Biopython code that builds the backbone (N, CA, C, O; Angstrom):
import numpy as np
from Bio.PDB.StructureBuilder import StructureBuilder

atoms = [
    (1, "MET", "N", (18.976, -13.043, -7.752)),
    (1, "MET", "CA", (19.235, -12.071, -6.696)),
    (1, "MET", "C", (19.126, -10.648, -7.240)),
    (1, "MET", "O", (18.465, -9.799, -6.643)),
    (2, "ALA", "N", (19.777, -10.394, -8.373)),
    (2, "ALA", "CA", (19.724, -9.048, -8.946)),
    (2, "ALA", "C", (18.295, -8.665, -9.303)),
    (2, "ALA", "O", (17.897, -7.510, -9.154)),
    (3, "SER", "N", (17.516, -9.658, -9.781)),
    (3, "SER", "CA", (16.128, -9.350, -10.126)),
    (3, "SER", "C", (15.309, -9.046, -8.877)),
    (3, "SER", "O", (14.382, -8.238, -8.928)),
    (4, "ASP", "N", (15.646, -9.691, -7.745)),
    (4, "ASP", "CA", (14.970, -9.393, -6.479)),
    (4, "ASP", "C", (15.247, -7.960, -6.047)),
    (4, "ASP", "O", (14.352, -7.257, -5.577)),
    (5, "VAL", "N", (16.499, -7.534, -6.212)),
    (5, "VAL", "CA", (16.874, -6.158, -5.863)),
    (5, "VAL", "C", (16.136, -5.184, -6.772)),
    (5, "VAL", "O", (15.613, -4.170, -6.309)),
    (6, "ALA", "N", (16.095, -5.490, -8.064)),
    (6, "ALA", "CA", (15.395, -4.620, -9.014)),
    (6, "ALA", "C", (13.906, -4.558, -8.691)),
    (6, "ALA", "O", (13.302, -3.487, -8.757)),
    (7, "MET", "N", (13.312, -5.695, -8.342)),
    (7, "MET", "CA", (11.892, -5.731, -7.981)),
    (7, "MET", "C", (11.655, -4.890, -6.734)),
    (7, "MET", "O", (10.673, -4.152, -6.661)),
    (8, "GLY", "N", (12.540, -4.995, -5.759)),
    (8, "GLY", "CA", (12.427, -4.198, -4.540)),
    (8, "GLY", "C", (12.491, -2.708, -4.830)),
    (8, "GLY", "O", (11.746, -1.923, -4.243)),
    (9, "LYS", "N", (13.377, -2.318, -5.731)),
    (9, "LYS", "CA", (13.497, -0.895, -6.093)),
    (9, "LYS", "C", (12.238, -0.415, -6.815)),
    (9, "LYS", "O", (11.770, 0.700, -6.581)),
    (10, "ARG", "N", (11.694, -1.255, -7.687)),
    (10, "ARG", "CA", (10.453, -0.880, -8.388)),
    (10, "ARG", "C", (9.297, -0.759, -7.399)),
    (10, "ARG", "O", (8.457, 0.133, -7.518)),
    (11, "PHE", "N", (9.263, -1.670, -6.415)),
    (11, "PHE", "CA", (8.203, -1.611, -5.413)),
    (11, "PHE", "C", (8.344, -0.345, -4.566)),
    (11, "PHE", "O", (7.355, 0.336, -4.300)),
    (12, "ASP", "N", (9.566, -0.032, -4.145)),
    (12, "ASP", "CA", (9.802, 1.215, -3.399)),
    (12, "ASP", "C", (9.304, 2.413, -4.199)),
    (12, "ASP", "O", (8.624, 3.286, -3.661)),
    (13, "ALA", "N", (9.643, 2.453, -5.484)),
    (13, "ALA", "CA", (9.221, 3.570, -6.337)),
    (13, "ALA", "C", (7.700, 3.651, -6.413)),
    (13, "ALA", "O", (7.136, 4.745, -6.385)),
    (14, "ALA", "N", (7.036, 2.504, -6.509)),
    (14, "ALA", "CA", (5.568, 2.490, -6.565)),
    (14, "ALA", "C", (4.967, 2.991, -5.256)),
    (14, "ALA", "O", (3.951, 3.685, -5.264)),
    (15, "MET", "N", (5.589, 2.643, -4.137)),
    (15, "MET", "CA", (5.101, 3.109, -2.834)),
    (15, "MET", "C", (5.247, 4.628, -2.719)),
    (15, "MET", "O", (4.331, 5.305, -2.251)),
    (16, "PHE", "N", (6.389, 5.162, -3.143)),
    (16, "PHE", "CA", (6.566, 6.617, -3.118)),
    (16, "PHE", "C", (5.580, 7.288, -4.071)),
    (16, "PHE", "O", (5.118, 8.399, -3.812)),
    (17, "ASP", "N", (5.262, 6.613, -5.173)),
    (17, "ASP", "CA", (4.298, 7.166, -6.126)),
    (17, "ASP", "C", (2.906, 7.283, -5.505)),
    (17, "ASP", "O", (2.232, 8.292, -5.710)),
    (18, "ILE", "N", (2.459, 6.270, -4.747)),
    (18, "ILE", "CA", (1.123, 6.411, -4.142)),
    (18, "ILE", "C", (1.126, 7.484, -3.058)),
    (18, "ILE", "O", (0.100, 8.120, -2.816)),
    (19, "TYR", "N", (2.275, 7.694, -2.400)),
    (19, "TYR", "CA", (2.376, 8.814, -1.449)),
    (19, "TYR", "C", (2.147, 10.130, -2.194)),
    (19, "TYR", "O", (1.332, 10.953, -1.776)),
    (20, "ARG", "N", (2.876, 10.324, -3.305)),
    (20, "ARG", "CA", (2.756, 11.574, -4.084)),
    (20, "ARG", "C", (1.349, 11.743, -4.650)),
    (20, "ARG", "O", (0.795, 12.842, -4.632)),
    (21, "ARG", "N", (0.779, 10.661, -5.147)),
    (21, "ARG", "CA", (-0.572, 10.744, -5.714)),
    (21, "ARG", "C", (-1.606, 11.066, -4.641)),
    (21, "ARG", "O", (-2.525, 11.847, -4.886)),
    (22, "ALA", "N", (-1.468, 10.476, -3.456)),
    (22, "ALA", "CA", (-2.406, 10.776, -2.360)),
    (22, "ALA", "C", (-2.323, 12.254, -1.999)),
    (22, "ALA", "O", (-3.336, 12.891, -1.709)),
    (23, "LYS", "N", (-1.117, 12.788, -2.020)),
    (23, "LYS", "CA", (-0.926, 14.205, -1.681)),
    (23, "LYS", "C", (-1.531, 15.107, -2.756)),
    (23, "LYS", "O", (-2.217, 16.077, -2.433)),
    (24, "SER", "N", (-1.285, 14.801, -4.019)),
    (24, "SER", "CA", (-1.768, 15.681, -5.090)),
    (24, "SER", "C", (-3.228, 15.435, -5.466)),
    (24, "SER", "O", (-3.967, 16.387, -5.716)),
    (25, "GLU", "N", (-3.650, 14.182, -5.510)),
    (25, "GLU", "CA", (-5.002, 13.870, -5.983)),
    (25, "GLU", "C", (-6.050, 13.863, -4.880)),
    (25, "GLU", "O", (-7.199, 14.241, -5.111)),
    (26, "ALA", "N", (-5.663, 13.433, -3.678)),
    (26, "ALA", "CA", (-6.634, 13.333, -2.575)),
    (26, "ALA", "C", (-6.393, 14.398, -1.506)),
    (26, "ALA", "O", (-7.107, 14.460, -0.505)),
    (27, "LYS", "N", (-5.379, 15.233, -1.730)),
    (27, "LYS", "CA", (-5.030, 16.295, -0.763)),
    (27, "LYS", "C", (-4.742, 15.707, 0.617)),
    (27, "LYS", "O", (-5.040, 16.323, 1.640)),
    (28, "TYR", "N", (-4.158, 14.509, 0.632)),
    (28, "TYR", "CA", (-3.808, 13.855, 1.893)),
    (28, "TYR", "C", (-2.294, 13.809, 2.015)),
    (28, "TYR", "O", (-1.619, 13.152, 1.222)),
    (29, "ASN", "N", (-1.765, 14.507, 3.006)),
    (29, "ASN", "CA", (-0.328, 14.551, 3.242)),
    (29, "ASN", "C", (0.039, 13.467, 4.254)),
    (29, "ASN", "O", (-0.061, 13.676, 5.464)),
    (30, "ALA", "N", (0.453, 12.338, 3.760)),
    (30, "ALA", "CA", (0.707, 11.153, 4.585)),
    (30, "ALA", "C", (2.115, 11.191, 5.177)),
    (30, "ALA", "O", (2.989, 10.427, 4.767)),
    (31, "THR", "N", (2.326, 12.079, 6.135)),
    (31, "THR", "CA", (3.664, 12.262, 6.698)),
    (31, "THR", "C", (4.164, 11.016, 7.433)),
    (31, "THR", "O", (5.347, 10.687, 7.344)),
    (32, "VAL", "N", (3.294, 10.327, 8.148)),
    (32, "VAL", "CA", (3.706, 9.108, 8.863)),
    (32, "VAL", "C", (4.098, 8.027, 7.853)),
    (32, "VAL", "O", (5.098, 7.333, 8.041)),
    (33, "PHE", "N", (3.318, 7.887, 6.794)),
    (33, "PHE", "CA", (3.611, 6.919, 5.738)),
    (33, "PHE", "C", (4.962, 7.239, 5.095)),
    (33, "PHE", "O", (5.770, 6.336, 4.874)),
    (34, "LEU", "N", (5.212, 8.510, 4.794)),
    (34, "LEU", "CA", (6.477, 8.915, 4.184)),
    (34, "LEU", "C", (7.648, 8.590, 5.116)),
    (34, "LEU", "O", (8.683, 8.099, 4.665)),
    (35, "LYS", "N", (7.486, 8.858, 6.394)),
    (35, "LYS", "CA", (8.551, 8.537, 7.360)),
    (35, "LYS", "C", (8.805, 7.032, 7.391)),
    (35, "LYS", "O", (9.954, 6.592, 7.427)),
    (36, "MET", "N", (7.732, 6.245, 7.375)),
    (36, "MET", "CA", (7.891, 4.786, 7.357)),
    (36, "MET", "C", (8.643, 4.342, 6.103)),
    (36, "MET", "O", (9.530, 3.492, 6.178)),
    (37, "LEU", "N", (8.292, 4.912, 4.958)),
    (37, "LEU", "CA", (8.977, 4.553, 3.713)),
    (37, "LEU", "C", (10.460, 4.872, 3.797)),
    (37, "LEU", "O", (11.301, 4.065, 3.400)),
    (38, "ASN", "N", (10.778, 6.055, 4.316)),
    (38, "ASN", "CA", (12.180, 6.456, 4.418)),
    (38, "ASN", "C", (12.943, 5.614, 5.435)),
    (38, "ASN", "O", (14.117, 5.306, 5.228)),
    (39, "ASP", "N", (12.290, 5.243, 6.526)),
    (39, "ASP", "CA", (12.952, 4.472, 7.586)),
    (39, "ASP", "C", (13.034, 2.981, 7.286)),
    (39, "ASP", "O", (14.054, 2.350, 7.562)),
    (40, "ARG", "N", (11.969, 2.411, 6.724)),
    (40, "ARG", "CA", (11.858, 0.955, 6.580)),
    (40, "ARG", "C", (11.969, 0.455, 5.151)),
    (40, "ARG", "O", (12.287, -0.713, 4.924)),
    (41, "GLY", "N", (11.710, 1.327, 4.184)),
    (41, "GLY", "CA", (11.624, 0.880, 2.804)),
    (41, "GLY", "C", (10.199, 0.457, 2.479)),
    (41, "GLY", "O", (9.371, 0.277, 3.373)),
    (42, "GLY", "N", (9.928, 0.304, 1.202)),
    (42, "GLY", "CA", (8.573, 0.032, 0.747)),
    (42, "GLY", "C", (8.003, -1.301, 1.185)),
    (42, "GLY", "O", (6.869, -1.367, 1.661)),
    (43, "LEU", "N", (8.779, -2.368, 1.029)),
    (43, "LEU", "CA", (8.246, -3.700, 1.320)),
    (43, "LEU", "C", (7.959, -3.879, 2.808)),
    (43, "LEU", "O", (6.898, -4.380, 3.180)),
    (44, "GLU", "N", (8.896, -3.475, 3.653)),
    (44, "GLU", "CA", (8.667, -3.622, 5.094)),
    (44, "GLU", "C", (7.485, -2.762, 5.543)),
    (44, "GLU", "O", (6.700, -3.178, 6.395)),
    (45, "THR", "N", (7.362, -1.567, 4.972)),
    (45, "THR", "CA", (6.224, -0.697, 5.301)),
    (45, "THR", "C", (4.916, -1.361, 4.898)),
    (45, "THR", "O", (3.965, -1.393, 5.678)),
    (46, "ALA", "N", (4.868, -1.890, 3.680)),
    (46, "ALA", "CA", (3.645, -2.536, 3.192)),
    (46, "ALA", "C", (3.268, -3.725, 4.072)),
    (46, "ALA", "O", (2.105, -3.872, 4.449)),
    (47, "LYS", "N", (4.233, -4.566, 4.398)),
    (47, "LYS", "CA", (3.950, -5.737, 5.229)),
    (47, "LYS", "C", (3.476, -5.323, 6.621)),
    (47, "LYS", "O", (2.569, -5.943, 7.177)),
    (48, "PHE", "N", (4.084, -4.279, 7.184)),
    (48, "PHE", "CA", (3.664, -3.782, 8.493)),
    (48, "PHE", "C", (2.205, -3.323, 8.452)),
    (48, "PHE", "O", (1.417, -3.671, 9.331)),
    (49, "LEU", "N", (1.852, -2.547, 7.435)),
    (49, "LEU", "CA", (0.488, -2.016, 7.334)),
    (49, "LEU", "C", (-0.531, -3.121, 7.079)),
    (49, "LEU", "O", (-1.600, -3.131, 7.689)),
    (50, "ILE", "N", (-0.212, -4.036, 6.194)),
    (50, "ILE", "CA", (-1.144, -5.121, 5.867)),
    (50, "ILE", "C", (-1.371, -6.040, 7.062)),
    (50, "ILE", "O", (-2.492, -6.486, 7.302)),
    (51, "ASN", "N", (-0.312, -6.320, 7.806)),
    (51, "ASN", "CA", (-0.409, -7.267, 8.920)),
    (51, "ASN", "C", (-0.889, -6.639, 10.222)),
    (51, "ASN", "O", (-1.054, -7.341, 11.220)),
    (52, "ALA", "N", (-1.113, -5.338, 10.226)),
    (52, "ALA", "CA", (-1.628, -4.674, 11.427)),
    (52, "ALA", "C", (-3.043, -5.172, 11.717)),
    (52, "ALA", "O", (-3.799, -5.495, 10.801)),
    (53, "ASP", "N", (-3.386, -5.229, 12.992)),
    (53, "ASP", "CA", (-4.713, -5.709, 13.389)),
    (53, "ASP", "C", (-5.836, -4.799, 12.910)),
    (53, "ASP", "O", (-6.949, -5.261, 12.660)),
    (54, "LYS", "N", (-5.547, -3.508, 12.781)),
    (54, "LYS", "CA", (-6.581, -2.586, 12.300)),
    (54, "LYS", "C", (-6.010, -1.735, 11.180)),
    (54, "LYS", "O", (-4.796, -1.601, 11.033)),
    (55, "GLN", "N", (-6.899, -1.172, 10.407)),
    (55, "GLN", "CA", (-6.443, -0.343, 9.297)),
    (55, "GLN", "C", (-5.777, 0.921, 9.831)),
    (55, "GLN", "O", (-6.104, 1.404, 10.915)),
    (56, "SER", "N", (-4.842, 1.442, 9.051)),
    (56, "SER", "CA", (-4.090, 2.622, 9.467)),
    (56, "SER", "C", (-4.948, 3.882, 9.373)),
    (56, "SER", "O", (-5.991, 3.898, 8.718)),
    (57, "ASP", "N", (-4.487, 4.928, 10.038)),
    (57, "ASP", "CA", (-5.165, 6.224, 9.935)),
    (57, "ASP", "C", (-5.141, 6.717, 8.492)),
    (57, "ASP", "O", (-6.094, 7.345, 8.029)),
    (58, "GLY", "N", (-4.051, 6.432, 7.784)),
    (58, "GLY", "CA", (-3.955, 6.826, 6.381)),
    (58, "GLY", "C", (-4.986, 6.119, 5.516)),
    (58, "GLY", "O", (-5.593, 6.731, 4.637)),
    (59, "PHE", "N", (-5.183, 4.831, 5.766)),
    (59, "PHE", "CA", (-6.203, 4.072, 5.041)),
    (59, "PHE", "C", (-7.565, 4.716, 5.279)),
    (59, "PHE", "O", (-8.340, 4.916, 4.345)),
    (60, "THR", "N", (-7.846, 5.036, 6.542)),
    (60, "THR", "CA", (-9.126, 5.657, 6.893)),
    (60, "THR", "C", (-9.281, 7.010, 6.210)),
    (60, "THR", "O", (-10.354, 7.324, 5.695)),
    (61, "ALA", "N", (-8.220, 7.812, 6.201)),
    (61, "ALA", "CA", (-8.275, 9.131, 5.555)),
    (61, "ALA", "C", (-8.546, 8.993, 4.059)),
    (61, "ALA", "O", (-9.337, 9.752, 3.499)),
    (62, "LEU", "N", (-7.899, 8.039, 3.417)),
    (62, "LEU", "CA", (-8.129, 7.829, 1.983)),
    (62, "LEU", "C", (-9.525, 7.271, 1.730)),
    (62, "LEU", "O", (-10.142, 7.582, 0.711)),
    (63, "HIS", "N", (-10.021, 6.457, 2.643)),
    (63, "HIS", "CA", (-11.394, 5.961, 2.525)),
    (63, "HIS", "C", (-12.375, 7.129, 2.585)),
    (63, "HIS", "O", (-13.292, 7.218, 1.770)),
    (64, "LEU", "N", (-12.180, 8.015, 3.546)),
    (64, "LEU", "CA", (-13.067, 9.179, 3.687)),
    (64, "LEU", "C", (-12.986, 10.100, 2.472)),
    (64, "LEU", "O", (-13.954, 10.781, 2.134)),
    (65, "ALA", "N", (-11.824, 10.114, 1.819)),
    (65, "ALA", "CA", (-11.642, 10.928, 0.613)),
    (65, "ALA", "C", (-12.157, 10.212, -0.639)),
    (65, "ALA", "O", (-12.115, 10.767, -1.738)),
    (66, "GLY", "N", (-12.643, 8.980, -0.468)),
    (66, "GLY", "CA", (-13.125, 8.217, -1.620)),
    (66, "GLY", "C", (-12.008, 7.733, -2.519)),
    (66, "GLY", "O", (-12.210, 7.546, -3.718)),
    (67, "ARG", "N", (-10.813, 7.526, -1.942)),
    (67, "ARG", "CA", (-9.652, 7.151, -2.752)),
    (67, "ARG", "C", (-8.934, 5.913, -2.219)),
    (67, "ARG", "O", (-7.715, 5.919, -2.054)),
    (68, "LEU", "N", (-9.684, 4.869, -1.957)),
    (68, "LEU", "CA", (-9.049, 3.626, -1.524)),
    (68, "LEU", "C", (-8.128, 3.051, -2.599)),
    (68, "LEU", "O", (-7.289, 2.197, -2.313)),
    (69, "ASP", "N", (-8.287, 3.519, -3.831)),
    (69, "ASP", "CA", (-7.389, 3.087, -4.901)),
    (69, "ASP", "C", (-5.951, 3.528, -4.650)),
    (69, "ASP", "O", (-5.027, 3.001, -5.269)),
    (70, "LEU", "N", (-5.751, 4.493, -3.745)),
    (70, "LEU", "CA", (-4.409, 4.985, -3.436)),
    (70, "LEU", "C", (-3.806, 4.336, -2.190)),
    (70, "LEU", "O", (-2.778, 4.792, -1.690)),
    (71, "THR", "N", (-4.434, 3.284, -1.689)),
    (71, "THR", "CA", (-3.901, 2.593, -0.514)),
    (71, "THR", "C", (-2.866, 1.546, -0.923)),
    (71, "THR", "O", (-2.844, 1.078, -2.061)),
    (72, "VAL", "N", (-2.025, 1.201, 0.024)),
    (72, "VAL", "CA", (-1.051, 0.123, -0.180)),
    (72, "VAL", "C", (-1.782, -1.162, -0.555)),
    (72, "VAL", "O", (-1.355, -1.897, -1.445)),
    (73, "GLU", "N", (-2.884, -1.421, 0.134)),
    (73, "GLU", "CA", (-3.644, -2.648, -0.112)),
    (73, "GLU", "C", (-4.102, -2.730, -1.565)),
    (73, "GLU", "O", (-3.958, -3.773, -2.202)),
    (74, "ALA", "N", (-4.651, -1.642, -2.091)),
    (74, "ALA", "CA", (-5.122, -1.641, -3.480)),
    (74, "ALA", "C", (-3.956, -1.775, -4.450)),
    (74, "ALA", "O", (-4.048, -2.501, -5.440)),
    (75, "MET", "N", (-2.869, -1.083, -4.169)),
    (75, "MET", "CA", (-1.709, -1.158, -5.055)),
    (75, "MET", "C", (-1.239, -2.603, -5.199)),
    (75, "MET", "O", (-0.909, -3.049, -6.298)),
    (76, "ILE", "N", (-1.211, -3.319, -4.099)),
    (76, "ILE", "CA", (-0.726, -4.700, -4.115)),
    (76, "ILE", "C", (-1.720, -5.633, -4.802)),
    (76, "ILE", "O", (-1.328, -6.459, -5.627)),
    (77, "ILE", "N", (-2.983, -5.508, -4.469)),
    (77, "ILE", "CA", (-4.000, -6.399, -5.021)),
    (77, "ILE", "C", (-4.182, -6.176, -6.520)),
    (77, "ILE", "O", (-4.366, -7.131, -7.274)),
    (78, "GLU", "N", (-4.131, -4.927, -6.947)),
    (78, "GLU", "CA", (-4.472, -4.591, -8.330)),
    (78, "GLU", "C", (-3.307, -4.706, -9.307)),
    (78, "GLU", "O", (-3.505, -4.549, -10.512)),
    (79, "ASP", "N", (-2.113, -4.972, -8.824)),
    (79, "ASP", "CA", (-0.960, -5.099, -9.719)),
    (79, "ASP", "C", (-0.264, -6.429, -9.438)),
    (79, "ASP", "O", (0.447, -6.574, -8.443)),
    (80, "ALA", "N", (-0.476, -7.381, -10.314)),
    (80, "ALA", "CA", (0.039, -8.739, -10.116)),
    (80, "ALA", "C", (1.563, -8.792, -10.011)),
    (80, "ALA", "O", (2.110, -9.778, -9.517)),
    (81, "ARG", "N", (2.256, -7.747, -10.469)),
    (81, "ARG", "CA", (3.723, -7.728, -10.331)),
    (81, "ARG", "C", (4.153, -7.884, -8.882)),
    (81, "ARG", "O", (5.207, -8.454, -8.600)),
    (82, "TRP", "N", (3.339, -7.379, -7.962)),
    (82, "TRP", "CA", (3.743, -7.356, -6.551)),
    (82, "TRP", "C", (3.344, -8.618, -5.785)),
    (82, "TRP", "O", (3.806, -8.822, -4.662)),
    (83, "HIS", "N", (2.514, -9.448, -6.356)),
    (83, "HIS", "CA", (1.997, -10.608, -5.623)),
    (83, "HIS", "C", (3.100, -11.521, -5.100)),
    (83, "HIS", "O", (2.967, -12.081, -4.012)),
    (84, "SER", "N", (4.177, -11.681, -5.848)),
    (84, "SER", "CA", (5.251, -12.586, -5.417)),
    (84, "SER", "C", (6.000, -12.073, -4.186)),
    (84, "SER", "O", (6.731, -12.832, -3.549)),
    (85, "LEU", "N", (5.827, -10.804, -3.847)),
    (85, "LEU", "CA", (6.500, -10.224, -2.681)),
    (85, "LEU", "C", (5.759, -10.513, -1.376)),
    (85, "LEU", "O", (6.285, -10.277, -0.288)),
    (86, "PHE", "N", (4.530, -11.028, -1.494)),
    (86, "PHE", "CA", (3.665, -11.203, -0.330)),
    (86, "PHE", "C", (3.171, -12.639, -0.235)),
    (86, "PHE", "O", (3.040, -13.339, -1.239)),
    (87, "SER", "N", (2.902, -13.056, 0.987)),
    (87, "SER", "CA", (2.352, -14.396, 1.201)),
    (87, "SER", "C", (0.877, -14.403, 0.784)),
    (87, "SER", "O", (0.248, -13.347, 0.719)),
    (88, "PRO", "N", (0.330, -15.574, 0.504)),
    (88, "PRO", "CA", (-1.106, -15.650, 0.200)),
    (88, "PRO", "C", (-1.959, -15.056, 1.325)),
    (88, "PRO", "O", (-2.993, -14.442, 1.062)),
    (89, "ASP", "N", (-1.528, -15.239, 2.570)),
    (89, "ASP", "CA", (-2.264, -14.687, 3.712)),
    (89, "ASP", "C", (-2.253, -13.153, 3.687)),
    (89, "ASP", "O", (-3.269, -12.517, 3.964)),
    (90, "GLU", "N", (-1.104, -12.569, 3.355)),
    (90, "GLU", "CA", (-1.020, -11.103, 3.287)),
    (90, "GLU", "C", (-1.894, -10.553, 2.165)),
    (90, "GLU", "O", (-2.555, -9.528, 2.333)),
    (91, "ILE", "N", (-1.896, -11.224, 1.039)),
    (91, "ILE", "CA", (-2.750, -10.789, -0.074)),
    (91, "ILE", "C", (-4.218, -10.890, 0.330)),
    (91, "ILE", "O", (-5.013, -10.001, 0.024)),
    (92, "ALA", "N", (-4.575, -11.965, 1.012)),
    (92, "ALA", "CA", (-5.964, -12.133, 1.472)),
    (92, "ALA", "C", (-6.344, -11.046, 2.479)),
    (92, "ALA", "O", (-7.456, -10.521, 2.430)),
    (93, "LYS", "N", (-5.431, -10.706, 3.389)),
    (93, "LYS", "CA", (-5.703, -9.643, 4.368)),
    (93, "LYS", "C", (-5.941, -8.307, 3.672)),
    (93, "LYS", "O", (-6.872, -7.579, 4.016)),
    (94, "ALA", "N", (-5.098, -7.990, 2.695)),
    (94, "ALA", "CA", (-5.240, -6.725, 1.972)),
    (94, "ALA", "C", (-6.582, -6.681, 1.236)),
    (94, "ALA", "O", (-7.291, -5.675, 1.278)),
    (95, "LYS", "N", (-6.915, -7.770, 0.572)),
    (95, "LYS", "CA", (-8.176, -7.842, -0.172)),
    (95, "LYS", "C", (-9.374, -7.727, 0.766)),
    (95, "LYS", "O", (-10.342, -7.028, 0.467)),
    (96, "ARG", "N", (-9.302, -8.412, 1.893)),
    (96, "ARG", "CA", (-10.391, -8.384, 2.875)),
    (96, "ARG", "C", (-10.588, -6.966, 3.431)),
    (96, "ARG", "O", (-11.721, -6.507, 3.577)),
    (97, "ARG", "N", (-9.494, -6.284, 3.738)),
    (97, "ARG", "CA", (-9.599, -4.921, 4.275)),
    (97, "ARG", "C", (-10.284, -4.002, 3.258)),
    (97, "ARG", "O", (-11.128, -3.186, 3.627)),
    (98, "LEU", "N", (-9.928, -4.133, 2.008)),
    (98, "LEU", "CA", (-10.564, -3.316, 0.966)),
    (98, "LEU", "C", (-12.046, -3.647, 0.853)),
    (98, "LEU", "O", (-12.885, -2.748, 0.799)),
    (99, "GLN", "N", (-12.365, -4.930, 0.818)),
    (99, "GLN", "CA", (-13.764, -5.345, 0.670)),
    (99, "GLN", "C", (-14.610, -4.919, 1.861)),
    (99, "GLN", "O", (-15.764, -4.525, 1.689)),
    (100, "LEU", "N", (-14.052, -4.994, 3.071)),
    (100, "LEU", "CA", (-14.796, -4.573, 4.267)),
    (100, "LEU", "C", (-15.123, -3.081, 4.243)),
    (100, "LEU", "O", (-16.040, -2.623, 4.925)),
    (101, "ASN", "N", (-14.364, -2.339, 3.454)),
    (101, "ASN", "CA", (-14.588, -0.901, 3.337)),
    (101, "ASN", "C", (-15.313, -0.532, 2.043)),
    (101, "ASN", "O", (-15.329, 0.631, 1.637)),
    (102, "GLY", "N", (-15.912, -1.536, 1.404)),
    (102, "GLY", "CA", (-16.745, -1.286, 0.236)),
    (102, "GLY", "C", (-16.001, -1.068, -1.061)),
    (102, "GLY", "O", (-16.573, -0.549, -2.020)),
    (103, "TYR", "N", (-14.739, -1.451, -1.112)),
    (103, "TYR", "CA", (-13.945, -1.261, -2.325)),
    (103, "TYR", "C", (-13.779, -2.593, -3.030)),
    (103, "TYR", "O", (-13.358, -3.579, -2.425)),
    (104, "THR", "N", (-14.108, -2.618, -4.293)),
    (104, "THR", "CA", (-13.919, -3.817, -5.095)),
    (104, "THR", "C", (-12.665, -3.635, -5.935)),
    (104, "THR", "O", (-12.639, -2.799, -6.838)),
    (105, "PRO", "N", (-11.620, -4.412, -5.646)),
    (105, "PRO", "CA", (-10.386, -4.286, -6.426)),
    (105, "PRO", "C", (-10.626, -4.560, -7.903)),
    (105, "PRO", "O", (-11.462, -5.387, -8.268)),
    (106, "ARG", "N", (-9.883, -3.856, -8.744)),
    (106, "ARG", "CA", (-9.967, -4.037, -10.196)),
    (106, "ARG", "C", (-9.423, -5.391, -10.584)),
    (106, "ARG", "O", (-9.406, -5.734, -11.767)),
]
sb = StructureBuilder()
sb.init_structure("model")
sb.init_model(0)
sb.init_chain("A")
sb.init_seg("    ")
for serial, (resi, resn, name, xyz) in enumerate(atoms, 1):
    if name == "N":
        sb.init_residue(resn, " ", resi, " ")
    sb.init_atom(name, np.array(xyz, "f"), 0.0, 1.0, " ", f" {name:<3s}", serial, name[0])
structure = sb.get_structure()
């Protein structure tokens, strides 16, 4: 249980980190994403975005900026630490969304 809480805190921190990096590196101020993080927490925000029928406006903005590496989908796919937080279907959805937009996960 304690390790689950610690993992959740690390995931939250990673989500806030991609927000900060998108703002500084891609000049994208993801205010809606930040509000979601503050209201829902990192894991619920990630699951909401991944399970949405269409990609978010933030995903599209980062795609246009050439920075899909800063998306929630890429963060989850490219770091095996987070895989246990998501179902195989959610991981497949995230990977598919990246691939459909021409991004090959590392």
